[in-house]
Biopython code that builds the backbone (N, CA, C, O; Angstrom):
import numpy as np
from Bio.PDB.StructureBuilder import StructureBuilder

atoms = [
    (1, "UNK", "N", (-18.417, -13.643, 17.696)),
    (1, "UNK", "CA", (-17.117, -13.151, 17.311)),
    (1, "UNK", "C", (-17.122, -11.628, 17.363)),
    (1, "UNK", "O", (-17.928, -10.974, 16.701)),
    (2, "UNK", "N", (-16.237, -11.091, 18.137)),
    (2, "UNK", "CA", (-16.106, -9.647, 18.262)),
    (2, "UNK", "C", (-14.816, -9.164, 17.619)),
    (2, "UNK", "O", (-14.077, -8.379, 18.212)),
    (3, "UNK", "N", (-14.548, -9.627, 16.423)),
    (3, "UNK", "CA", (-13.337, -9.204, 15.724)),
    (3, "UNK", "C", (-13.509, -7.778, 15.223)),
    (3, "UNK", "O", (-14.560, -7.436, 14.680)),
    (4, "UNK", "N", (-12.489, -6.940, 15.399)),
    (4, "UNK", "CA", (-12.589, -5.562, 14.905)),
    (4, "UNK", "C", (-12.525, -5.517, 13.379)),
    (4, "UNK", "O", (-11.969, -6.412, 12.742)),
    (5, "UNK", "N", (-13.091, -4.483, 12.819)),
    (5, "UNK", "CA", (-13.013, -4.272, 11.373)),
    (5, "UNK", "C", (-11.600, -3.808, 11.017)),
    (5, "UNK", "O", (-10.759, -3.619, 11.896)),
    (6, "UNK", "N", (-11.354, -3.629, 9.740)),
    (6, "UNK", "CA", (-10.039, -3.163, 9.301)),
    (6, "UNK", "C", (-9.759, -1.783, 9.865)),
    (6, "UNK", "O", (-10.650, -0.939, 9.957)),
    (7, "UNK", "N", (-8.509, -1.569, 10.240)),
    (7, "UNK", "CA", (-8.114, -0.298, 10.837)),
    (7, "UNK", "C", (-7.876, 0.754, 9.751)),
    (7, "UNK", "O", (-7.898, 0.464, 8.555)),
    (8, "UNK", "N", (-7.651, 1.973, 10.212)),
    (8, "UNK", "CA", (-7.380, 3.076, 9.296)),
    (8, "UNK", "C", (-6.093, 2.840, 8.520)),
    (8, "UNK", "O", (-6.000, 3.210, 7.350)),
    (9, "UNK", "N", (-5.100, 2.229, 9.157)),
    (9, "UNK", "CA", (-3.831, 1.985, 8.460)),
    (9, "UNK", "C", (-4.019, 1.023, 7.285)),
    (9, "UNK", "O", (-3.328, 1.144, 6.274)),
    (10, "UNK", "N", (-4.940, 0.078, 7.408)),
    (10, "UNK", "CA", (-5.221, -0.845, 6.309)),
    (10, "UNK", "C", (-5.755, -0.090, 5.096)),
    (10, "UNK", "O", (-5.305, -0.309, 3.971)),
    (11, "UNK", "N", (-6.716, 0.797, 5.330)),
    (11, "UNK", "CA", (-7.310, 1.549, 4.218)),
    (11, "UNK", "C", (-6.331, 2.563, 3.649)),
    (11, "UNK", "O", (-6.321, 2.799, 2.441)),
    (12, "UNK", "N", (-5.515, 3.161, 4.492)),
    (12, "UNK", "CA", (-4.496, 4.091, 4.014)),
    (12, "UNK", "C", (-3.460, 3.348, 3.165)),
    (12, "UNK", "O", (-3.007, 3.862, 2.141)),
    (13, "UNK", "N", (-3.091, 2.146, 3.592)),
    (13, "UNK", "CA", (-2.164, 1.327, 2.812)),
    (13, "UNK", "C", (-2.727, 0.969, 1.451)),
    (13, "UNK", "O", (-2.008, 0.996, 0.452)),
    (14, "UNK", "N", (-4.017, 0.633, 1.404)),
    (14, "UNK", "CA", (-4.648, 0.340, 0.118)),
    (14, "UNK", "C", (-4.689, 1.570, -0.779)),
    (14, "UNK", "O", (-4.519, 1.459, -1.993)),
    (15, "UNK", "N", (-4.914, 2.741, -0.191)),
    (15, "UNK", "CA", (-4.913, 3.976, -0.977)),
    (15, "UNK", "C", (-3.525, 4.236, -1.562)),
    (15, "UNK", "O", (-3.402, 4.625, -2.723)),
    (16, "UNK", "N", (-2.476, 4.022, -0.756)),
    (16, "UNK", "CA", (-1.116, 4.222, -1.258)),
    (16, "UNK", "C", (-0.779, 3.223, -2.362)),
    (16, "UNK", "O", (-0.098, 3.569, -3.327)),
    (17, "UNK", "N", (-1.250, 1.995, -2.224)),
    (17, "UNK", "CA", (-1.018, 1.009, -3.278)),
    (17, "UNK", "C", (-1.770, 1.385, -4.553)),
    (17, "UNK", "O", (-1.281, 1.140, -5.656)),
    (18, "UNK", "N", (-2.947, 1.974, -4.409)),
    (18, "UNK", "CA", (-3.683, 2.453, -5.575)),
    (18, "UNK", "C", (-2.953, 3.576, -6.285)),
    (18, "UNK", "O", (-2.905, 3.613, -7.514)),
    (19, "UNK", "N", (-2.381, 4.499, -5.509)),
    (19, "UNK", "CA", (-1.613, 5.598, -6.102)),
    (19, "UNK", "C", (-0.366, 5.055, -6.794)),
    (19, "UNK", "O", (0.011, 5.538, -7.862)),
    (20, "UNK", "N", (0.273, 4.056, -6.195)),
    (20, "UNK", "CA", (1.463, 3.483, -6.837)),
    (20, "UNK", "C", (1.087, 2.747, -8.125)),
    (20, "UNK", "O", (1.878, 2.715, -9.068)),
    (21, "UNK", "N", (-0.113, 2.156, -8.177)),
    (21, "UNK", "CA", (-0.577, 1.535, -9.420)),
    (21, "UNK", "C", (-0.799, 2.591, -10.497)),
    (21, "UNK", "O", (-0.425, 2.386, -11.652)),
    (22, "UNK", "N", (-1.401, 3.715, -10.131)),
    (22, "UNK", "CA", (-1.574, 4.808, -11.094)),
    (22, "UNK", "C", (-0.225, 5.330, -11.580)),
    (22, "UNK", "O", (-0.074, 5.690, -12.748)),
    (23, "UNK", "N", (0.750, 5.367, -10.678)),
    (23, "UNK", "CA", (2.090, 5.796, -11.086)),
    (23, "UNK", "C", (2.671, 4.848, -12.130)),
    (23, "UNK", "O", (3.327, 5.291, -13.073)),
    (24, "UNK", "N", (2.432, 3.542, -11.966)),
    (24, "UNK", "CA", (2.945, 2.582, -12.948)),
    (24, "UNK", "C", (2.285, 2.777, -14.305)),
    (24, "UNK", "O", (2.929, 2.611, -15.342)),
    (25, "UNK", "N", (0.995, 3.131, -14.302)),
    (25, "UNK", "CA", (0.293, 3.336, -15.569)),
    (25, "UNK", "C", (0.878, 4.535, -16.314)),
    (25, "UNK", "O", (1.036, 4.498, -17.535)),
    (26, "UNK", "N", (1.198, 5.600, -15.573)),
    (26, "UNK", "CA", (1.717, 6.822, -16.186)),
    (26, "UNK", "C", (3.228, 6.961, -15.983)),
    (26, "UNK", "O", (3.741, 8.074, -15.867)),
    (27, "UNK", "N", (3.931, 5.845, -15.940)),
    (27, "UNK", "CA", (5.355, 5.868, -15.623)),
    (27, "UNK", "C", (6.187, 6.611, -16.667)),
    (27, "UNK", "O", (7.155, 7.284, -16.312)),
    (28, "UNK", "N", (5.832, 6.505, -17.933)),
    (28, "UNK", "CA", (6.618, 7.158, -18.979)),
    (28, "UNK", "C", (6.631, 8.669, -18.835)),
    (28, "UNK", "O", (7.691, 9.294, -18.881)),
    (29, "UNK", "N", (5.459, 9.254, -18.660)),
    (29, "UNK", "CA", (5.380, 10.705, -18.505)),
    (29, "UNK", "C", (6.007, 11.187, -17.215)),
    (29, "UNK", "O", (6.644, 12.240, -17.176)),
    (30, "UNK", "N", (5.822, 10.407, -16.155)),
    (30, "UNK", "CA", (6.432, 10.790, -14.879)),
    (30, "UNK", "C", (7.952, 10.700, -14.952)),
    (30, "UNK", "O", (8.656, 11.513, -14.353)),
    (31, "UNK", "N", (8.459, 9.707, -15.688)),
    (31, "UNK", "CA", (9.910, 9.563, -15.822)),
    (31, "UNK", "C", (10.501, 10.762, -16.547)),
    (31, "UNK", "O", (11.577, 11.240, -16.188)),
    (32, "UNK", "N", (9.798, 11.248, -17.568)),
    (32, "UNK", "CA", (10.287, 12.421, -18.294)),
    (32, "UNK", "C", (10.278, 13.662, -17.408)),
    (32, "UNK", "O", (11.141, 14.529, -17.539)),
    (33, "UNK", "N", (9.303, 13.747, -16.506)),
    (33, "UNK", "CA", (9.188, 14.934, -15.653)),
    (33, "UNK", "C", (10.114, 14.871, -14.439)),
    (33, "UNK", "O", (10.732, 15.874, -14.079)),
    (34, "UNK", "N", (10.213, 13.698, -13.806)),
    (34, "UNK", "CA", (10.939, 13.594, -12.537)),
    (34, "UNK", "C", (12.262, 12.845, -12.633)),
    (34, "UNK", "O", (13.102, 12.952, -11.740)),
    (35, "UNK", "N", (12.452, 12.098, -13.697)),
    (35, "UNK", "CA", (13.687, 11.335, -13.835)),
    (35, "UNK", "C", (13.715, 10.149, -12.880)),
    (35, "UNK", "O", (12.694, 9.504, -12.639)),
    (36, "UNK", "N", (14.894, 9.871, -12.342)),
    (36, "UNK", "CA", (15.077, 8.713, -11.464)),
    (36, "UNK", "C", (14.297, 8.840, -10.162)),
    (36, "UNK", "O", (14.056, 7.841, -9.484)),
    (37, "UNK", "N", (13.903, 10.052, -9.808)),
    (37, "UNK", "CA", (13.102, 10.229, -8.589)),
    (37, "UNK", "C", (11.748, 9.535, -8.701)),
    (37, "UNK", "O", (11.114, 9.235, -7.689)),
    (38, "UNK", "N", (11.307, 9.279, -9.929)),
    (38, "UNK", "CA", (10.042, 8.578, -10.126)),
    (38, "UNK", "C", (10.099, 7.190, -9.504)),
    (38, "UNK", "O", (9.162, 6.777, -8.821)),
    (39, "UNK", "N", (11.184, 6.472, -9.734)),
    (39, "UNK", "CA", (11.294, 5.120, -9.179)),
    (39, "UNK", "C", (11.436, 5.153, -7.670)),
    (39, "UNK", "O", (10.886, 4.297, -6.977)),
    (40, "UNK", "N", (12.166, 6.127, -7.154)),
    (40, "UNK", "CA", (12.296, 6.246, -5.701)),
    (40, "UNK", "C", (10.940, 6.543, -5.067)),
    (40, "UNK", "O", (10.603, 5.984, -4.024)),
    (41, "UNK", "N", (10.166, 7.419, -5.694)),
    (41, "UNK", "CA", (8.835, 7.742, -5.186)),
    (41, "UNK", "C", (7.919, 6.534, -5.265)),
    (41, "UNK", "O", (7.160, 6.267, -4.333)),
    (42, "UNK", "N", (7.984, 5.793, -6.379)),
    (42, "UNK", "CA", (7.148, 4.612, -6.531)),
    (42, "UNK", "C", (7.502, 3.545, -5.492)),
    (42, "UNK", "O", (6.613, 2.950, -4.882)),
    (43, "UNK", "N", (8.798, 3.306, -5.294)),
    (43, "UNK", "CA", (9.213, 2.304, -4.302)),
    (43, "UNK", "C", (8.793, 2.721, -2.900)),
    (43, "UNK", "O", (8.383, 1.880, -2.100)),
    (44, "UNK", "N", (8.890, 4.005, -2.598)),
    (44, "UNK", "CA", (8.458, 4.490, -1.292)),
    (44, "UNK", "C", (6.965, 4.311, -1.084)),
    (44, "UNK", "O", (6.535, 3.870, -0.019)),
    (45, "UNK", "N", (6.167, 4.652, -2.097)),
    (45, "UNK", "CA", (4.714, 4.496, -1.985)),
    (45, "UNK", "C", (4.318, 3.026, -1.854)),
    (45, "UNK", "O", (3.511, 2.671, -0.994)),
    (46, "UNK", "N", (4.882, 2.180, -2.702)),
    (46, "UNK", "CA", (4.529, 0.763, -2.670)),
    (46, "UNK", "C", (4.995, 0.103, -1.370)),
    (46, "UNK", "O", (4.264, -0.694, -0.783)),
    (47, "UNK", "N", (6.188, 0.428, -0.929)),
    (47, "UNK", "CA", (6.696, -0.155, 0.318)),
    (47, "UNK", "C", (5.902, 0.286, 1.528)),
    (47, "UNK", "O", (5.582, -0.529, 2.393)),
    (48, "UNK", "N", (5.579, 1.573, 1.598)),
    (48, "UNK", "CA", (4.786, 2.073, 2.719)),
    (48, "UNK", "C", (3.382, 1.493, 2.680)),
    (48, "UNK", "O", (2.823, 1.143, 3.720)),
    (49, "UNK", "N", (2.810, 1.391, 1.489)),
    (49, "UNK", "CA", (1.477, 0.800, 1.359)),
    (49, "UNK", "C", (1.446, -0.648, 1.814)),
    (49, "UNK", "O", (0.529, -1.057, 2.525)),
    (50, "UNK", "N", (2.442, -1.426, 1.408)),
    (50, "UNK", "CA", (2.493, -2.830, 1.839)),
    (50, "UNK", "C", (2.701, -2.945, 3.343)),
    (50, "UNK", "O", (2.113, -3.812, 3.990)),
    (51, "UNK", "N", (3.539, -2.070, 3.901)),
    (51, "UNK", "CA", (3.761, -2.088, 5.344)),
    (51, "UNK", "C", (2.457, -1.825, 6.088)),
    (51, "UNK", "O", (2.137, -2.524, 7.050)),
    (52, "UNK", "N", (1.705, -0.822, 5.648)),
    (52, "UNK", "CA", (0.466, -0.478, 6.341)),
    (52, "UNK", "C", (-0.591, -1.569, 6.188)),
    (52, "UNK", "O", (-1.343, -1.833, 7.126)),
    (53, "UNK", "N", (-0.657, -2.202, 5.025)),
    (53, "UNK", "CA", (-1.620, -3.286, 4.838)),
    (53, "UNK", "C", (-1.242, -4.482, 5.704)),
    (53, "UNK", "O", (-2.111, -5.089, 6.331)),
    (54, "UNK", "N", (0.039, -4.826, 5.747)),
    (54, "UNK", "CA", (0.465, -5.992, 6.519)),
    (54, "UNK", "C", (0.439, -5.736, 8.018)),
    (54, "UNK", "O", (0.411, -6.682, 8.805)),
    (55, "UNK", "N", (0.449, -4.474, 8.422)),
    (55, "UNK", "CA", (0.399, -4.138, 9.844)),
    (55, "UNK", "C", (-0.939, -4.550, 10.455)),
    (55, "UNK", "O", (-1.006, -4.884, 11.638)),
    (56, "UNK", "N", (-1.994, -4.529, 9.660)),
    (56, "UNK", "CA", (-3.318, -4.954, 10.107)),
    (56, "UNK", "C", (-3.394, -6.469, 9.942)),
    (56, "UNK", "O", (-3.451, -6.968, 8.819)),
    (57, "UNK", "N", (-3.394, -7.190, 11.039)),
    (57, "UNK", "CA", (-3.352, -8.651, 10.987)),
    (57, "UNK", "C", (-4.684, -9.259, 10.576)),
    (57, "UNK", "O", (-4.726, -10.425, 10.184)),
    (58, "UNK", "N", (-5.769, -8.504, 10.655)),
    (58, "UNK", "CA", (-7.077, -9.028, 10.290)),
    (58, "UNK", "C", (-7.711, -9.751, 11.463)),
    (58, "UNK", "O", (-7.211, -9.691, 12.587)),
    (59, "UNK", "N", (-8.815, -10.433, 11.198)),
    (59, "UNK", "CA", (-9.525, -11.112, 12.288)),
    (59, "UNK", "C", (-8.703, -12.266, 12.853)),
    (59, "UNK", "O", (-7.878, -12.863, 12.163)),
    (60, "UNK", "N", (-8.949, -12.559, 14.115)),
    (60, "UNK", "CA", (-8.217, -13.650, 14.758)),
    (60, "UNK", "C", (-8.741, -14.992, 14.257)),
    (60, "UNK", "O", (-9.886, -15.106, 13.819)),
    (61, "UNK", "N", (-7.903, -15.976, 14.331)),
    (61, "UNK", "CA", (-8.271, -17.312, 13.880)),
    (61, "UNK", "C", (-9.057, -18.029, 14.973)),
    (61, "UNK", "O", (-8.728, -17.910, 16.153)),
    (62, "UNK", "N", (-10.105, -18.781, 14.583)),
    (62, "UNK", "CA", (-10.836, -19.547, 15.588)),
    (62, "UNK", "C", (-10.379, -20.999, 15.609)),
    (62, "UNK", "O", (-11.035, -21.846, 16.217)),
    (63, "UNK", "N", (-9.278, -21.290, 14.962)),
    (63, "UNK", "CA", (-8.747, -22.643, 14.976)),
    (63, "UNK", "C", (-7.933, -22.861, 16.248)),
    (63, "UNK", "O", (-7.200, -21.966, 16.670)),
    (64, "UNK", "N", (-8.050, -24.023, 16.857)),
    (64, "UNK", "CA", (-7.253, -24.284, 18.066)),
    (64, "UNK", "C", (-5.777, -24.426, 17.727)),
    (64, "UNK", "O", (-5.418, -24.801, 16.610)),
    (65, "UNK", "N", (-4.934, -24.127, 18.691)),
    (65, "UNK", "CA", (-3.485, -24.233, 18.479)),
    (65, "UNK", "C", (-3.012, -25.650, 18.482)),
    (65, "UNK", "O", (-1.819, -25.903, 18.316)),
]
sb = StructureBuilder()
sb.init_structure("model")
sb.init_model(0)
sb.init_chain("A")
sb.init_seg("    ")
for serial, (resi, resn, name, xyz) in enumerate(atoms, 1):
    if name == "N":
        sb.init_residue(resn, " ", resi, " ")
    sb.init_atom(name, np.array(xyz, "f"), 0.0, 1.0, " ", f" {name:<3s}", serial, name[0])
structure = sb.get_structure()
């Protein structure tokens, strides 16, 4: 099996999801500082992170069609 490893976009997506998790932990303080922009920033980070993770399809299946 010569399946490629995870691409850079996969790891970048995981990093963005990690940052969005940290944002959720500190949401109260960020809300006081940024207001409604906090939710827009969080949705942007989480959405972009999920897009990048899902863009990497992973290894191919060895099951017959």
